[in-house]
matplotlib code that plots the C-alpha trace (Angstrom):
import matplotlib.pyplot as plt

x = [-8.8, -5.6, -2.4, 0.8, 4.2, 8.1, 10.3, 13.2, 15.1, 12.4, 13.7, 13.7, 11.6, 10.5, 9.5, 9.5, 10.0, 12.1, 14.8, 14.7, 13.1, 11.8, 11.6, 9.1, 6.8, 4.2, 0.4, -0.1, -3.9, -4.3, -5.6, -5.6, -9.0, -8.5, -10.8, -14.3, -14.3, -18.2, -16.5, -14.4, -16.8, -18.1, -17.5, -15.8, -17.6, -15.9, -17.8, -16.4, -15.1, -15.6, -12.1, -12.5, -14.9, -13.3, -13.8, -11.1, -11.1, -9.9, -9.5, -9.1, -6.9, -7.7, -4.0, -5.0, -2.7, -2.7, -2.1, -4.6, -3.7, -5.6, -5.0, -5.8, -6.3, -6.3, -7.3, -4.3, -6.4, -9.5, -11.7, -12.6, -9.3, -6.4, -3.2, -0.5, -0.1, 3.6, 4.4, 3.9, -0.1, -0.7, 0.7, 1.1, 0.1, 2.5, 5.1, 5.2, 7.6, 10.2, 9.6, 9.8, 8.1, 4.6, 5.4, 8.5, 7.9, 4.4, 4.7, 3.5, 5.9, 5.5, 6.2, 10.0, 10.5, 8.8, 6.8, 6.0, 9.9, 10.8, 8.4, 10.1, 12.1, 9.0, 8.2, 9.1, 8.8, 6.7, 3.0, 0.6, -2.7, -5.1, -9.0, -10.8, -14.1, -14.4, -17.7, -19.2, -18.3, -18.2, -20.4, -20.3, -18.3, -16.8, -13.6, -10.9, -8.4, -5.2, -7.2, -8.7, -5.6, -4.4, -7.0, -6.9, -3.2, -3.9, -6.8, -4.4, -0.9, 1.1, 3.9, 5.3, 8.0, 7.2, 6.2, 3.1, 1.0, 1.9, 4.8, 6.1, 5.9, 7.5, 5.2, 6.4, 2.8, -0.5, -3.5, -6.8, -10.3, -10.5, -9.7, -10.4, -13.8, -15.6, -17.0, -14.1, -15.1, -13.1, -13.2, -11.2, -8.5, -6.0, -7.1, -5.2, -4.2, -3.5, -2.7, -1.0, 0.7, 1.5, 1.9, 3.7, 5.0, 6.2, 4.1, 2.9, -0.6, -2.2, -5.7, -8.6, -7.8, -9.9, -9.2, -11.9, -10.2, -6.7, -9.0, -10.1, -7.1, -5.3, -7.6, -7.6, -3.5, -3.6, -1.0, -1.6, 1.9, 3.3, 5.6, 3.9, 4.8, 3.9, 4.7, 4.0, 4.8, 7.8, 6.3, 7.8, 7.1, 3.5, 1.8, 0.6, -0.4, -2.5, -0.9, -1.8, -0.5, -0.1, 0.5, 2.9, 2.4]
y = [18.3, 16.7, 17.5, 17.2, 16.5, 16.8, 13.7, 12.0, 9.5, 6.6, 3.4, 2.8, 0.6, 3.9, 5.0, 9.1, 9.6, 12.7, 12.9, 16.3, 18.0, 21.3, 24.1, 23.1, 26.4, 27.1, 25.5, 22.1, 20.5, 17.0, 15.6, 11.6, 10.6, 7.2, 4.3, 5.0, 3.6, 2.4, -0.4, -1.8, -4.3, -4.9, -9.0, -10.0, -11.8, -12.6, -11.8, -12.3, -8.8, -7.5, -6.7, -3.2, -2.5, -4.6, -3.1, -2.7, -4.9, -4.6, -8.3, -6.9, -9.7, -9.8, -10.6, -11.4, -8.4, -4.4, -4.2, -3.9, -4.9, -5.2, -6.7, -4.7, -5.7, -3.5, -4.4, -1.7, -0.6, -0.3, 3.1, 4.3, 4.6, 6.9, 5.2, 4.9, 1.9, 1.0, 0.0, -4.1, -3.4, -2.8, -4.5, -4.2, -7.4, -9.6, -7.4, -5.0, -1.6, -1.6, -4.9, -7.4, -10.8, -10.5, -13.8, -13.2, -10.0, -10.6, -13.9, -15.5, -14.3, -10.8, -8.3, -8.2, -5.2, -1.8, -2.5, -0.2, 0.2, 2.0, 4.4, 3.1, 6.6, 8.8, 11.3, 14.9, 17.2, 20.3, 19.6, 21.5, 21.4, 22.2, 22.7, 21.5, 22.1, 26.0, 26.5, 23.6, 19.6, 17.7, 15.3, 11.7, 10.5, 13.3, 12.4, 14.9, 15.9, 17.7, 21.1, 21.1, 21.0, 23.8, 25.8, 25.3, 26.3, 29.4, 30.2, 29.7, 31.0, 28.3, 27.0, 23.8, 24.1, 21.7, 21.2, 18.5, 17.1, 14.2, 12.3, 15.5, 17.6, 14.9, 14.5, 12.1, 11.6, 11.9, 11.9, 13.6, 12.6, 12.0, 9.0, 6.2, 6.0, 2.3, 1.0, 2.7, 5.1, 3.0, -0.6, -2.1, 0.6, 0.6, 3.1, 6.4, 6.2, 3.4, 1.4, 3.8, 6.3, 3.9, 0.8, 2.4, 5.6, 4.6, 6.9, 6.2, 7.5, 8.1, 7.3, 8.8, 12.0, 14.2, 17.4, 20.5, 21.4, 21.9, 23.8, 26.0, 27.0, 27.5, 29.5, 32.2, 32.0, 32.9, 29.8, 26.6, 25.5, 23.5, 21.2, 17.6, 14.8, 11.3, 9.1, 5.5, 2.7, 1.1, -2.6, -3.5, -6.0, -5.1, -3.8, -0.3, 0.8, 3.4, 6.9, 10.0, 12.8, 16.5, 19.7, 22.4, 26.1]
z = [4.8, 4.2, 6.0, 3.7, 4.6, 3.0, 1.9, 2.0, -0.7, -1.9, -2.1, 1.8, 4.1, 5.6, 1.8, 1.7, 5.4, 6.2, 9.0, 9.4, 12.5, 12.4, 15.3, 18.0, 19.4, 21.6, 20.8, 19.5, 17.5, 18.2, 14.8, 16.2, 17.6, 19.8, 18.9, 20.2, 24.4, 23.7, 21.5, 24.7, 25.4, 22.1, 21.5, 18.6, 15.8, 12.6, 9.2, 5.7, 4.9, 8.1, 9.3, 8.5, 11.4, 14.2, 17.7, 20.0, 22.8, 26.4, 28.6, 32.3, 34.0, 38.0, 39.3, 43.2, 45.0, 44.6, 40.5, 37.8, 34.4, 31.3, 27.4, 24.4, 21.6, 18.4, 14.6, 13.6, 10.2, 11.5, 9.7, 12.8, 14.5, 13.4, 12.3, 10.1, 7.2, 6.5, 3.0, 3.8, 4.1, 0.8, -2.3, -6.2, -7.2, -5.7, -5.0, -2.2, -2.5, -3.6, -5.2, -3.3, -3.2, -0.7, 0.5, 1.5, 3.0, 4.8, 6.5, 9.9, 11.9, 11.7, 8.2, 7.4, 5.2, 5.0, 8.3, 11.5, 12.4, 10.0, 12.2, 15.8, 15.9, 15.3, 12.7, 12.6, 9.8, 7.9, 7.6, 5.8, 5.8, 2.6, 3.6, 0.6, 2.3, 3.2, 2.9, 3.1, 3.4, 0.0, -0.9, -0.9, -3.4, -4.6, -6.4, -5.3, -8.1, -8.7, -9.2, -5.6, -3.8, -6.4, -5.6, -2.0, -2.1, -4.0, -1.4, 1.6, -0.5, 0.3, -1.9, -1.9, -3.6, -6.4, -10.2, -9.7, -6.6, -4.4, -6.3, -8.0, -5.5, -3.3, -0.4, 2.1, 4.3, 3.5, 6.4, 5.5, 6.3, 2.9, 1.6, -0.9, -1.5, -1.0, -2.8, -5.1, -7.6, -10.2, -9.7, -12.3, -11.5, -7.9, -5.3, -5.5, -2.1, -1.0, -4.2, -5.9, -3.2, -0.7, -2.8, -5.8, -4.2, -1.2, 0.7, 4.2, 5.1, 8.0, 7.9, 10.3, 11.0, 12.4, 11.4, 11.8, 15.1, 13.2, 10.2, 12.6, 14.5, 11.4, 10.1, 13.8, 13.0, 9.6, 9.2, 7.4, 8.0, 10.5, 12.5, 12.4, 15.1, 14.1, 17.2, 16.9, 19.7, 19.3, 17.8, 14.9, 12.5, 11.9, 8.9, 10.5, 13.9, 16.1, 16.1, 17.4, 15.3, 16.4, 14.7, 16.6, 16.3]

ax = plt.figure().add_subplot(projection="3d")
ax.plot(x, y, z, "-o")
ax.set_aspect("equal")
plt.show()
C-alpha cells in the first residue's frame, strides 16, 4: 500500500512539498508507528553496515529534585521507525538536489541546504491511498510497477489528473509499507525511491509507515482520498526526522 500526495514547484529545499491545506474532517487514522518500546534500553553496539538498525536510546537524568528528565537518542533513518527523509539524505554522485556539491551541504555542523528545516511548518496536503494487495500480501522481492498503481487506481475509481505516474503526475510526497528492496533488485542501478524519487525528483519520502488500519478504514468508508497531515518536530539542519503522519476523514 502506498500514499501519494500533491506537489509544488521543484528546485527549492522542500522539493515538491505543497503549502495548500485541505479542509479538516471528522475522523483520523494514525499511520505512523513509533519505535518499539522494548528498544529503549538496548545497549548501542556499532557494527559495519548496521546504522539502519540502531535502536532508540533513552538516558534517564537523576536531577536530585522533584523533576524527572531524560535524553532520547534517535537514529532518524531507522528501518523500524516512521520518519521523513529530507532531500539532503540522498545524493546523486557528489551532488545533492538540485545540483549542490554534497561536501558543502552535508557538513560536520549539520545540513546547510535541503534539510528538515523545509518541513518546519509541517505538511498538510491531499493524500490518496492505493492498495496494491487487496487479496493477499505482495511476495517478498516483488518489484512494484506503474501498472500495479494504475490497476489500484482503476479498482478504487480514483483519478489523480495526470498523465503518468510519480514524476509526470507531480506527486509531492510518498509513503508506503513497500520501499526500496534491500539488497537492491538491480545492484547496478539507482534505488527507485531513494536514488531517483528523493535524490533526483526532489520527492521527500516517509519511510516505514503502517497502513493496514488506514486501508481498512478507507474500504469501510469507500473513500481513498483524504487530507494528510505530517508534523515533524522543528529541529533544523538534519537529514531526516521522526514523524507521525495522520490521515483525516
